[in-house]
Structure formats: C-alpha cells, structure tokens
C-alpha positions in Angstrom: -46.5 -33.2 -40.4 -44.8 -33.8 -37.3 -41.3 -33.9 -38.9 -42.1 -30.3 -40.5 -43.4 -28.8 -36.9 -39.8 -30.4 -35.2 -37.9 -29.0 -37.8 -39.1 -25.7 -37.6 -38.8 -26.1 -33.6 -35.4 -27.3 -34.3 -34.6 -24.2 -36.8 -35.7 -21.9 -33.9 -33.9 -23.3 -31.0 -30.8 -23.6 -33.1 -31.1 -19.8 -34.2 -32.0 -18.8 -30.5 -28.5 -20.5 -29.2 -26.8 -18.9 -31.9 -28.4 -15.4 -31.3 -27.7 -15.8 -27.3 -24.2 -16.9 -28.2 -23.7 -14.0 -30.2 -25.1 -11.6 -27.3 -23.0 -12.9 -25.1 -20.2 -12.6 -26.9 -21.2 -8.6 -27.8 -21.3 -7.7 -24.2 -18.2 -10.1 -23.5 -16.4 -7.7 -26.4 -17.6 -4.8 -24.8 -16.8 -5.3 -21.0 -12.9 -6.1 -22.6 -12.9 -3.1 -24.4 -14.0 -1.4 -21.7 -11.0 -1.8 -19.9 -8.5 -1.8 -22.7 -10.0 0.0 -25.6 -8.8 -2.1 -28.6 -11.5 -1.6 -31.2 -12.0 1.1 -33.9 -14.9 3.5 -32.9 -17.2 2.2 -36.3 -17.1 -1.2 -34.9 -17.7 -0.3 -31.4 -20.8 1.6 -32.5 -22.2 -1.2 -34.1 -21.5 -3.7 -31.0 -23.3 -1.0 -29.0 -26.5 -1.0 -31.4 -26.2 -5.0 -31.1 -26.0 -4.6 -27.0 -29.5 -2.5 -27.3 -30.9 -5.1 -29.7 -29.4 -8.5 -29.3 -31.1 -9.3 -26.1 -34.4 -8.4 -27.6 -33.6 -10.8 -30.9 -33.0 -13.7 -28.3 -36.2 -13.2 -26.6 -38.2 -12.8 -29.4 -36.6 -16.2 -31.0 -37.4 -18.1 -27.8 -40.8 -16.9 -27.5 -41.5 -17.6 -31.1 -40.3 -21.0 -30.2 -42.7 -21.4 -27.2 -45.6 -19.9 -28.7 -45.1 -23.0 -31.5 -47.7 -25.6 -30.5 -49.7 -23.2 -28.3 -53.1 -21.9 -28.8 -54.2 -18.5 -30.7 -54.6 -16.5 -27.5 -51.2 -17.5 -26.3 -49.7 -16.1 -30.0 -51.6 -13.4 -29.8 -50.5 -12.2 -26.3 -46.8 -12.7 -26.9 -47.1 -11.0 -30.6 -48.9 -8.0 -28.8 -46.3 -7.6 -25.9 -43.2 -8.0 -28.2 -44.7 -5.2 -30.6 -45.4 -3.1 -27.6 -41.5 -3.5 -26.7 -40.2 -3.1 -30.3 -42.5 0.2 -30.5 -41.3 1.4 -27.2 -37.9 0.7 -27.9 -37.7 2.6 -31.5 -40.5 5.5 -29.9 -39.2 5.9 -26.4 -41.9 8.7 -26.0 -44.7 6.9 -27.1 -45.7 5.5 -23.7 -45.8 9.1 -22.1 -47.6 10.3 -24.7 -50.0 7.1 -24.5 -50.5 7.4 -20.6 -51.1 11.4 -20.9 -53.9 10.4 -23.3 -55.5 8.0 -20.9 -54.9 10.1 -17.9 -56.7 13.4 -20.2 -53.5 15.3 -20.4 
C-alpha cells in the first residue's frame, strides 16, 4: 500500500516538475519574442494562453502532491479554493456579481 502512495506522490512530483519547467520555458520564449519577433502568430497566441494557465497547473499539481497525505478538511479547503480560482479565471465578472449579491446591490 505504501508503495502505491509513493508511486502517486512520485508521479505528481514528476508532473509538477515538468509543468514548472515548461512554464518557465514558455515565459522565456515569450520574453525573447518580445525583443525579436520570430514566432508565427498562431504559436504566439497558444503560448499566451499557456502563459495564463500554466502557473495554475503548477500550483494545482503541487497542491495535489501536498494534500496527498493530509486530512479531509485540508483537502476540501484546497479543492474549494482551487475551484474558486478556476471559476474566477473562466468568468472574471463572477466575483463582482457575488459581492453584489452579498452587499444587496
């Protein structure tokens, strides 16, 4: 059983490392492209989207690795906060509407 837990932890660790490396690589390529435009427009647009979402993927993978051996409350708290961030990234006006409902506006 502990071998299975270590396997999942090792997988999450490896995925987090690869995602972190790719995130830094995307940022570096975009910085270089800012000085010397060499990317086709389609690839540039893809990298801009990756620039937006890659840090969230890294945080999610590291958070999953962290909560792997933790209690239920810690896991639920992390999952709820992660879901709130993702929803607000997909729907930026959600937070303003939520606050408006609470304030009675």
